[in-house]
C-alpha positions as CSV (number, residue, x, y, z in Angstrom):
1,M,125.1,85.1,68.1
2,T,121.5,84.3,67.7
3,Q,119.1,86.0,70.1
4,H,115.3,85.7,70.5
5,K,113.1,88.5,71.5
6,P,109.9,87.5,73.4
7,Q,106.8,87.6,71.2
8,R,103.8,89.7,72.2
9,Q,101.2,87.0,71.4
10,A,100.7,83.6,73.0
11,S,97.6,81.9,72.0
12,Q,98.7,78.3,71.3
13,P,98.2,75.7,74.0
14,A,101.3,74.1,75.6
15,P,102.2,70.7,74.0
16,S,101.7,67.8,76.4
17,S,104.1,65.4,74.6
18,Q,106.9,65.4,72.1
19,P,108.2,62.7,69.7
20,E,111.6,61.5,70.6
21,D,113.2,63.2,67.6
22,A,111.2,66.5,67.9
23,S,113.0,69.8,68.3
24,P,112.7,71.5,71.7
25,V,109.5,73.5,72.3
26,R,110.3,77.2,72.3
27,T,108.5,79.7,74.5
28,D,109.2,83.2,75.9
29,V,108.7,82.1,79.5
30,L,108.7,78.8,81.3
31,V,107.2,78.6,84.8
32,I,108.0,75.7,87.0
33,G,105.1,74.9,89.2
34,A,101.3,75.2,88.9
35,G,100.4,76.1,92.5
36,V,99.1,79.5,93.8
37,C,102.2,81.3,92.5
38,G,102.5,79.6,89.1
39,I,98.8,80.1,88.4
40,Y,99.0,83.8,89.0
41,A,102.3,84.1,87.1
42,L,100.8,82.5,84.1
43,Y,97.8,84.8,84.2
44,R,99.9,88.0,84.6
45,L,102.5,87.0,82.0
46,R,99.9,86.2,79.3
47,E,98.2,89.4,80.0
48,S,101.5,91.1,79.4
49,G,101.9,89.4,76.0
50,F,104.4,86.7,76.8
51,A,104.1,83.2,75.4
52,T,104.1,81.2,78.6
53,I,104.1,77.5,79.5
54,V,103.8,76.1,83.0
55,L,105.4,72.7,83.9
56,E,103.9,70.9,86.8
57,A,105.1,67.6,88.4
58,G,101.7,66.7,89.6
59,E,98.9,65.2,87.5
60,A,96.8,68.3,88.1
61,P,97.3,71.9,89.3
62,G,97.1,73.2,92.8
63,G,100.6,72.9,94.2
64,T,100.5,72.4,98.0
65,W,96.7,72.2,97.8
66,Y,97.0,69.3,95.3
67,W,99.6,67.3,97.2
68,N,98.6,67.9,100.8
69,R,95.4,65.9,100.9
70,Y,95.8,64.7,104.5
71,P,92.8,64.9,106.8
72,G,92.6,68.2,108.6
73,C,94.6,70.2,106.0
74,R,93.3,73.7,105.8
75,F,94.2,77.4,105.8
76,D,95.4,79.2,108.8
77,S,94.9,82.6,107.2
78,E,91.3,83.8,106.6
79,S,90.0,82.4,103.3
80,Y,88.9,85.8,102.0
81,S,92.3,87.2,102.7
82,Y,94.1,84.3,101.0
83,G,92.2,84.3,97.6
84,Y,93.5,86.3,94.7
85,S,92.7,90.0,94.6
86,F,93.5,90.8,91.0
87,S,89.9,90.3,89.6
88,R,86.9,92.0,91.0
89,E,84.7,89.7,89.0
90,L,86.4,86.7,90.6
91,L,86.0,88.1,94.0
92,Q,82.3,88.5,93.5
93,E,81.7,85.1,92.0
94,W,83.4,82.9,94.5
95,D,81.8,82.1,97.8
96,W,84.0,80.8,100.6
97,K,82.2,78.2,102.9
98,E,84.5,78.5,105.9
99,H,86.6,81.2,107.5
100,F,89.6,78.9,107.2
101,A,89.0,76.7,104.1
102,P,89.9,73.0,104.0
103,Q,92.2,71.6,101.3
104,T,89.3,70.4,99.1
105,E,87.7,73.8,99.0
106,T,90.9,75.6,98.2
107,L,91.8,73.1,95.4
108,S,88.3,73.7,93.9
109,Y,88.9,77.5,94.1
110,L,92.2,77.2,92.2
111,N,90.6,75.0,89.6
112,Y,87.8,77.6,89.2
113,V,90.4,80.3,88.7
114,I,92.2,78.2,86.0
115,E,89.0,77.5,84.1
116,K,87.7,81.1,84.4
117,F,90.8,82.6,82.8
118,D,91.4,79.7,80.4
119,L,94.8,78.8,81.8
120,R,94.8,75.0,81.8
121,R,95.8,74.7,78.1
122,H,99.1,76.4,78.8
123,M,100.0,73.9,81.5
124,V,101.8,70.6,81.1
125,F,101.2,68.1,83.9
126,G,103.1,65.0,85.0
127,S,106.3,66.8,84.0
128,R,108.8,67.1,86.8
129,V,111.7,69.3,85.8
130,S,115.1,67.5,86.2
131,D,117.5,70.0,84.5
132,A,117.6,73.7,83.6
133,V,120.9,74.7,81.9
134,Y,121.6,78.2,80.6
135,D,122.8,78.3,77.0
136,E,125.1,81.4,76.9
137,D,125.4,81.3,73.1
138,V,121.8,82.2,72.6
139,N,120.8,83.6,76.0
140,E,118.2,80.8,76.6
141,W,117.4,78.3,79.2
142,V,117.2,74.6,78.1
143,V,114.8,72.8,80.4
144,R,114.3,69.0,80.6
145,T,111.8,67.0,82.4
146,E,112.0,63.5,83.9
147,N,109.5,62.2,81.2
148,G,111.7,63.4,78.4
149,L,110.3,66.8,77.4
150,V,112.7,69.5,76.3
151,Y,112.0,73.3,76.2
152,R,113.9,76.4,75.4
153,C,112.9,79.8,76.9
154,T,114.2,83.3,77.3
155,Y,113.0,83.6,80.9
156,L,112.8,80.8,83.4
157,L,110.6,81.5,86.5
158,T,110.4,79.2,89.5
159,A,107.1,78.8,91.4
160,V,108.2,75.6,93.1
161,G,106.8,76.2,96.5
162,M,108.5,76.9,99.8
163,L,107.3,73.6,101.4
164,S,107.4,71.2,98.5
165,A,110.4,69.0,99.1
166,P,109.3,66.5,101.8
167,T,111.9,64.9,104.0
168,L,111.8,61.5,105.7
169,P,113.4,60.9,109.1
170,R,116.8,59.3,109.4
171,I,115.6,56.2,111.1
172,E,116.8,52.7,110.2
173,G,114.5,50.1,108.9
174,R,111.9,52.3,107.2
175,E,111.9,49.9,104.2
176,T,111.1,46.9,106.3
177,F,107.7,48.0,107.6
178,G,105.0,45.6,106.6
179,G,102.0,48.0,106.7
180,Q,101.2,51.1,104.7
181,A,103.7,54.0,105.3
182,F,103.8,57.4,103.6
183,H,104.8,61.1,104.1
184,T,101.9,63.4,104.5
185,Y,102.9,65.3,101.4
186,D,102.5,62.0,99.4
187,W,99.2,61.1,100.9
188,P,97.6,58.2,99.0
189,K,94.5,59.2,97.1
190,E,92.8,55.9,98.2
191,K,93.5,56.4,101.9
192,T,90.3,57.8,103.2
193,D,90.1,56.7,106.8
194,F,91.8,54.7,109.6
195,I,88.8,53.0,111.1
196,G,89.9,50.1,113.3
197,E,93.6,50.7,112.7
198,R,96.6,51.1,115.0
199,V,98.3,54.2,113.6
200,G,101.7,55.6,114.2
201,L,102.4,59.3,113.5
202,I,106.0,60.6,113.6
203,G,106.2,64.4,113.8
204,T,104.3,67.1,115.6
205,G,104.9,70.2,113.3
206,A,102.1,72.1,111.7
207,T,100.9,69.1,109.6
208,G,101.0,66.7,112.6
209,V,99.0,69.1,114.7
210,Q,96.2,69.3,112.1
211,L,96.3,65.6,111.5
212,V,96.2,64.2,115.1
213,P,92.6,65.2,116.0
214,E,91.3,63.8,112.7
215,V,93.0,60.4,113.0
216,A,92.1,60.2,116.7
217,K,88.4,60.2,115.7
218,Q,88.9,57.0,113.7
219,A,91.9,55.0,114.8
220,K,91.6,52.2,117.2
221,E,94.9,53.4,118.7
222,L,97.0,56.4,117.7
223,Y,100.7,56.6,118.8
224,V,102.1,60.1,118.4
225,F,105.9,60.0,118.4
226,Q,107.1,63.5,119.5
227,R,110.6,64.8,119.6
228,R,110.2,68.6,119.8
229,P,106.7,69.9,120.7
230,N,105.5,73.2,119.1
231,W,103.6,76.1,120.6
232,C,100.1,75.8,119.1
233,A,97.1,78.0,119.3
234,P,93.4,77.5,118.5
235,L,92.2,78.3,115.0
236,H,88.5,78.9,116.0
237,N,87.2,78.1,112.5
238,S,83.5,78.5,111.7
239,P,81.2,78.4,108.7
240,I,80.5,81.5,106.6
241,S,76.8,82.0,106.0
242,P,75.6,83.4,102.6
243,E,74.7,86.6,104.4
244,E,78.2,87.0,105.9
245,M,79.8,86.2,102.5
246,D,77.8,89.0,101.0
247,R,79.1,91.4,103.6
248,I,82.7,90.1,103.0
249,K,82.3,90.8,99.3
250,A,81.2,94.3,100.0
251,R,84.3,94.8,102.1
252,Y,87.0,93.4,99.8
253,D,88.6,96.7,99.2
254,E,88.9,97.3,102.9
255,I,90.2,93.7,103.5
256,F,93.0,93.9,101.0
257,A,93.9,97.5,102.0
258,K,94.3,96.2,105.6
259,C,96.5,93.3,104.4
260,Q,98.7,95.9,102.6
261,T,99.5,97.6,105.8
262,T,100.5,94.6,108.0
263,P,104.0,93.1,108.1
264,G,102.7,89.6,107.2
265,G,100.1,90.6,104.7
266,F,97.4,89.2,107.1
267,L,94.4,90.8,108.6
268,H,96.3,90.8,111.8
269,G,98.9,93.4,112.6
270,P,100.9,94.1,115.7
271,D,99.7,96.0,118.7
272,R,101.7,99.2,118.7
273,R,101.4,99.9,122.4
274,K,104.6,99.5,124.5
275,F,104.5,96.2,126.3
276,N,105.9,97.6,129.6
277,E,103.5,100.6,129.5
278,V,100.4,98.3,129.6
279,P,99.4,97.2,133.1
280,E,99.7,93.4,133.7
281,E,96.0,93.0,134.3
282,E,95.3,94.7,131.0
283,R,97.9,92.6,129.2
284,L,96.3,89.4,130.5
285,A,92.9,90.5,129.4
286,F,94.2,91.3,126.0
287,W,95.9,87.9,125.7
288,E,92.7,86.2,126.7
289,E,91.0,88.1,123.9
290,L,93.6,87.0,121.4
291,Y,93.5,83.4,122.5
292,A,89.7,83.3,122.0
293,S,89.9,85.0,118.6
294,P,90.2,83.2,115.2
295,G,93.4,83.1,113.2
296,F,96.9,84.4,113.6
297,G,96.1,87.3,116.0
298,V,97.4,85.2,118.9
299,W,100.8,85.3,117.2
300,I,101.2,88.4,115.0
301,G,98.5,90.6,116.5
302,N,100.3,90.7,119.8
303,F,102.6,93.3,121.3
304,M,105.6,93.7,119.0
305,E,108.0,93.1,121.9
306,V,106.7,89.5,122.2
307,L,108.7,88.7,119.1
308,T,111.7,91.0,119.8
309,D,112.3,91.0,123.5
310,T,113.2,87.9,125.6
311,D,111.4,89.1,128.8
312,A,108.2,90.0,127.0
313,N,108.3,86.7,125.1
314,A,108.9,84.7,128.3
315,E,105.9,86.3,130.0
316,Y,103.6,85.4,127.0
317,T,105.1,82.0,126.7
318,A,104.2,81.3,130.3
319,F,100.6,82.4,129.5
320,I,100.3,80.0,126.6
321,A,101.9,77.1,128.7
322,D,99.1,77.5,131.2
323,K,96.5,77.3,128.4
324,I,98.0,73.9,127.5
325,R,97.8,72.7,131.1
326,Q,94.2,73.8,131.2
327,R,93.3,71.8,128.1
328,V,95.1,68.6,128.7
329,H,93.7,66.5,131.6
330,D,96.8,64.4,132.4
331,P,99.4,66.8,134.0
332,E,102.3,64.6,132.8
333,V,101.2,64.6,129.2
334,A,100.5,68.4,129.4
335,E,104.1,69.0,130.5
336,K,105.4,66.9,127.6
337,L,103.4,69.0,125.1
338,I,105.0,72.3,126.4
339,P,108.1,73.2,124.5
340,R,111.3,73.9,126.5
341,D,113.7,74.8,123.7
342,H,112.1,78.0,122.3
343,G,109.6,80.7,123.2
344,F,106.2,81.2,121.8
345,G,106.2,82.5,118.2
346,T,109.9,82.1,117.5
347,R,109.0,79.2,115.3
348,R,106.1,79.1,112.9
349,V,103.0,78.7,115.1
350,P,100.6,75.9,114.1
351,L,96.9,76.7,114.5
352,E,94.9,73.8,115.7
353,T,91.4,72.5,116.2
354,G,91.1,70.2,119.2
355,Y,94.8,69.2,119.1
356,Y,95.4,69.3,122.8
357,E,92.0,67.7,123.6
358,A,92.9,64.8,121.4
359,Y,95.3,63.7,124.1
360,N,92.4,63.4,126.5
361,R,91.1,60.5,124.4
362,P,91.9,57.0,125.7
363,N,93.0,55.8,122.2
364,V,95.7,58.5,121.8
365,H,99.1,58.0,123.3
366,L,102.0,60.5,123.3
367,V,105.4,58.9,123.0
368,D,108.2,61.2,124.0
369,V,111.2,60.1,121.9
370,N,113.5,62.1,124.1
371,E,112.7,59.8,127.0
372,S,112.4,56.7,124.7
373,P,114.3,57.3,121.4
374,I,113.2,55.4,118.3
375,V,115.7,52.6,117.6
376,R,114.4,51.6,114.3
377,I,111.3,50.8,112.2
378,T,110.4,47.1,112.2
379,P,108.2,45.0,110.0
380,K,105.5,45.3,112.8
381,G,105.9,49.0,113.7
382,V,108.2,51.3,115.7
383,L,110.8,50.1,118.2
384,T,111.9,52.5,120.9
385,T,114.3,51.9,123.7
386,S,111.3,51.1,126.0
387,Q,109.1,48.9,123.8
388,E,107.9,48.0,120.3
389,Y,104.6,49.7,119.1
390,E,102.7,47.4,116.7
391,I,100.9,49.5,114.1
392,D,99.0,49.0,110.8
393,S,99.7,52.4,109.2
394,L,102.7,54.7,109.7
395,I,102.5,58.4,108.8
396,Y,105.6,60.6,108.5
397,A,104.7,64.2,109.3
398,T,108.4,65.0,109.2
399,G,108.3,68.3,107.3
400,F,110.3,69.6,104.4
401,D,113.6,70.8,103.2
402,A,112.1,74.2,103.4
403,I,112.4,77.0,100.8
404,T,115.7,75.9,99.1
405,G,115.0,72.1,98.9
406,A,112.8,72.2,95.8
407,F,115.6,74.2,94.0
408,D,118.3,71.7,95.1
409,R,116.3,68.8,93.5
410,I,116.6,70.4,90.1
411,N,120.0,70.5,88.3
412,I,120.0,74.3,87.7
413,V,123.2,75.3,85.9
414,G,123.9,78.9,85.1
415,S,126.7,80.7,83.2
416,N,130.2,79.3,83.4
417,G,128.8,75.9,84.4
418,V,128.1,76.9,88.0
419,S,125.2,75.0,89.6
420,L,122.7,76.8,91.8
421,R,122.9,73.9,94.3
422,D,126.6,74.5,94.8
423,Q,126.3,78.3,95.0
424,W,123.7,78.0,97.7
425,S,125.4,75.1,99.6
426,E,126.2,77.3,102.6
427,G,122.9,79.3,102.2
428,P,121.1,81.2,99.4
429,L,122.8,84.2,97.8
430,T,120.1,86.4,96.1
431,Y,119.3,90.0,95.3
432,L,115.8,90.9,96.5
433,G,115.1,87.2,96.7
434,V,114.4,87.1,93.0
435,Q,117.7,86.6,91.2
436,S,121.2,85.1,91.9
437,R,124.3,86.2,90.2
438,G,125.5,83.9,87.4
439,F,121.9,82.8,86.6
440,P,120.7,85.3,83.9
441,N,117.0,85.6,83.2
442,L,116.1,83.2,86.1
443,F,113.6,84.7,88.5
444,T,112.8,82.9,91.7
445,L,109.2,84.1,92.4
446,A,108.8,82.3,95.7
447,G,112.4,81.8,96.5
448,P,114.6,82.3,99.6
449,Q,115.0,85.8,101.0
450,G,112.0,87.1,99.1
451,G,108.9,88.8,100.6
452,S,106.4,86.0,99.9
453,V,107.8,83.2,102.0
454,S,107.2,84.9,105.3
455,T,103.8,86.4,104.5
456,N,100.2,85.5,103.7
457,F,101.4,83.8,100.6
458,P,99.1,85.1,97.8
459,R,99.5,88.6,99.0
460,G,103.2,88.4,98.7
461,I,102.9,86.5,95.4
462,E,100.8,89.1,93.7
463,D,103.4,91.7,94.8
464,I,106.4,89.9,93.3
465,V,104.7,88.5,90.2
466,D,103.5,92.0,89.3
467,W,106.9,93.5,89.9
468,V,108.8,90.8,87.9
469,S,106.3,90.9,85.0
470,G,106.7,94.7,84.9
471,F,110.4,94.3,84.9
472,M,110.2,91.8,82.0
473,V,108.0,94.1,80.0
474,M,110.6,96.8,80.3
475,L,113.3,94.3,79.2
476,R,111.3,93.3,76.2
477,D,110.4,96.8,75.2
478,K,114.0,98.0,75.4
479,G,115.4,94.9,73.6
480,I,117.5,93.9,76.6
481,Q,118.4,90.2,76.3
482,R,120.0,89.3,79.6
483,V,119.6,90.4,83.2
484,E,121.3,89.3,86.4
485,P,122.2,91.0,89.7
486,Q,125.4,92.8,90.4
487,E,127.7,91.2,93.0
488,E,127.6,94.3,95.1
489,A,123.8,94.2,95.1
490,V,123.8,90.6,96.2
491,S,126.2,91.4,99.1
492,A,124.2,94.4,100.2
493,W,121.0,92.3,100.2
494,Q,122.7,89.6,102.3
495,K,123.6,92.2,104.9
496,E,120.1,93.5,105.0
497,V,118.6,90.1,105.4
498,R,121.1,89.2,108.2
499,D,120.6,92.5,110.0
500,L,116.8,91.9,110.0
501,Y,117.3,88.5,111.6
502,Q,119.0,90.2,114.5
503,M,115.9,92.3,115.1
504,T,113.6,89.3,116.0
505,L,113.7,86.3,118.2
506,F,113.3,84.0,115.2
507,R,117.1,83.7,115.1
508,T,117.1,82.0,118.5
509,A,115.0,78.9,117.5
510,K,115.7,75.9,115.4
511,S,113.1,76.0,112.7
512,W,112.7,76.2,109.0
513,F,112.9,80.0,109.4
514,T,116.5,79.5,110.2
515,G,117.2,76.5,107.9
516,Y,117.3,73.9,110.6
517,N,116.3,70.3,109.6
518,S,117.3,67.3,111.7
519,N,116.4,65.0,108.8
520,L,119.2,66.4,106.7
521,E,123.0,66.3,107.1
522,G,124.6,69.6,107.9
523,R,121.3,71.5,108.6
524,D,121.9,72.4,112.3
525,G,123.3,75.9,111.8
526,I,121.5,79.1,110.9
527,R,120.8,79.8,107.2
528,Y,119.3,83.1,106.3
529,L,116.2,82.0,104.3
530,I,113.5,84.5,104.9
531,Y,113.0,88.3,104.7
532,N,112.0,89.6,108.1
533,G,111.4,93.2,107.1
534,G,107.7,92.8,106.5
535,S,105.6,93.2,103.3
536,P,105.3,97.0,103.3
537,R,109.1,97.4,103.6
538,Y,109.7,94.8,100.9
539,R,107.3,96.5,98.5
540,R,109.1,99.8,99.1
541,R,112.4,98.2,98.4
542,L,111.1,96.8,95.1
543,E,109.6,100.2,94.2
544,E,112.9,101.9,95.0
545,V,114.9,99.5,92.7
546,A,112.4,100.0,89.8
547,N,112.2,103.8,90.2
548,N,116.0,103.9,90.0
549,G,116.2,102.1,86.7
550,Y,116.3,98.7,88.3
551,A,119.4,99.5,90.3
552,G,121.6,96.6,91.2
553,F,121.0,94.7,88.0
554,D,123.3,94.3,85.0
555,L,121.1,94.8,81.9
556,D,122.7,93.6,78.6
C-alpha cells in the first residue's frame, strides 16, 4: 500500500487551473474556505511546515465578510477583540476605525493579513468543492471542484463557515417576480442603493435587523414581512479616535487575557452575583447600565440565571419588552415587534442601530404574516391573505442552514462508502467537534459541536487551529498515517453536548442553536449543534485529550 508522509516545506504557489488530462495536484493539506478560519489555518499550517492549499468558492477571500455585503453588515463583537491575536506586529500595525467594524473594513483587514503573510498565492478562488472522497488504498482524500479541479491530500480541513449555506423561504411563485430579488448572502455587487424604490424584505433575524434601518433611509416604501420577531438590543457603535486606538494597542495583552476567561470569548462575561440576592432596585439599575452599554453585555454580561432560570429570564424579558415599547411610537406596532415564543437571550440576540426607530418612519410598514400569511410571490410583489404589496426589489433575509448546511452541500464520503450527509442526517456525530468516525484525517475546524461556533469566532478559531495543527505535527513526526475518533469517544462527547444543553434555556427556543429552520423539511426538532460549555472549559477538554496521548482517537 502506497502511503505519503507530509513534507516539511511548502513554498510553491497553489495552481489555479489544470489541463483536462493533468494529474491531480498533490498537497499535504487541503483547506476548504478562505474566511477567518481558513486564513488562520493556512498561516499556522505553513508555519508548521505543511504544504497547504486553500480552495475558496468566492472570487476573493474573506468568507462571510466577502459574501455579506448588504448595507448595515458589521461586527457585533468589539473590533479589537475580533481581530487575530497571533502576531504582535499585526496588532500594532492595524488601526480599527470603529468599535464595531463594518463589512468593508473587516474585509480590508483580512486582505491586509493575507498580503502581510504572503498567503494569497496558496489560495485558489472560484473553486467550489463538490466532492471529497476518502481513498483507503493510499490514505488520501480526493477532492473535486465544480470547475473541474482535482486534488489529493493527506489531511482535509474544513473552514466552510457556520452561516454560509443560505436558505430561501418555501413560498410559491418566487421565480415569477418581475423585479430584482436576492438573498442577503448573495447581495449583488452592483446594488448600491434603493433610492425611490418600493422594497420588500422577508425575514427579521440578525441580518434583517441590520438591514432595515439602512434601507429605510433610502426606499420610497419599505415593507417588512415578519413571522417571528427577535429580541434585539442596541449596539451603541462609535468611532475610534487615533488616540483611543493607541490606548487599545497598549492594552492588547489585557484584552485577549480577558477574552480567555469569559465563556463566549468576548470582553463581556457573566455577573457572578446571585440573581435573587440582588435587590430589585439594584437589578433594574444594573440592567439600565447594560442596555446603555455597547456590545453584547446586555446578553452575556448579565446575571447567569437570566440564561438558566425561567423566572429570572421572564423578569429580564419584561424589562426588554418595555424598552421596545418606549422606542416604537405606535403601540400596536410595538406589540408586534415583541416576541411571544421565547425569552430574551434564548436565541442569538441581534444587536441593532436604530432598528426600532425605523418603524417610526412613515415609509416603513411592518407586515405581520401571522395575521396575514404570505400566499405567494407574484410578478408584481408579495400577495398576502389581506392584500398584494407591489414592490420593485425583494430581499430575502431568511437565514441559513446553520452549521451543518455547508457540509451537506459537499458530497463527503469516508471509509466504507459512508457519506457524512447520511451519518449526520439526524444530527451531527462528532468527537470534540473536530472529527467524525469513519472519516479519517478529516478535521472540521468550525464544525458542529466544536468550541468556535458559539464564541467570539476568531478567539475560538485560534484555539482549535492551534490544537489541530499541533496534533498534525505529532502525527507527522511519529509517522502516523491515519487518525479518526473511537466510537466510545463520539458517544461520550454526544452525552456531554446534550447534558450541557440541559443547563441553559437555549434548549427551549426554536433557533439555529437548536437546528430549527422553517425553510427546510424536517428541521423542526432539536438538533445538538453547539457546545454550551464555554471557551475555557472547551480548551481544558482539548488540553486533557492532548496530554493523555490524544485519548479517544485511533492512531494508525
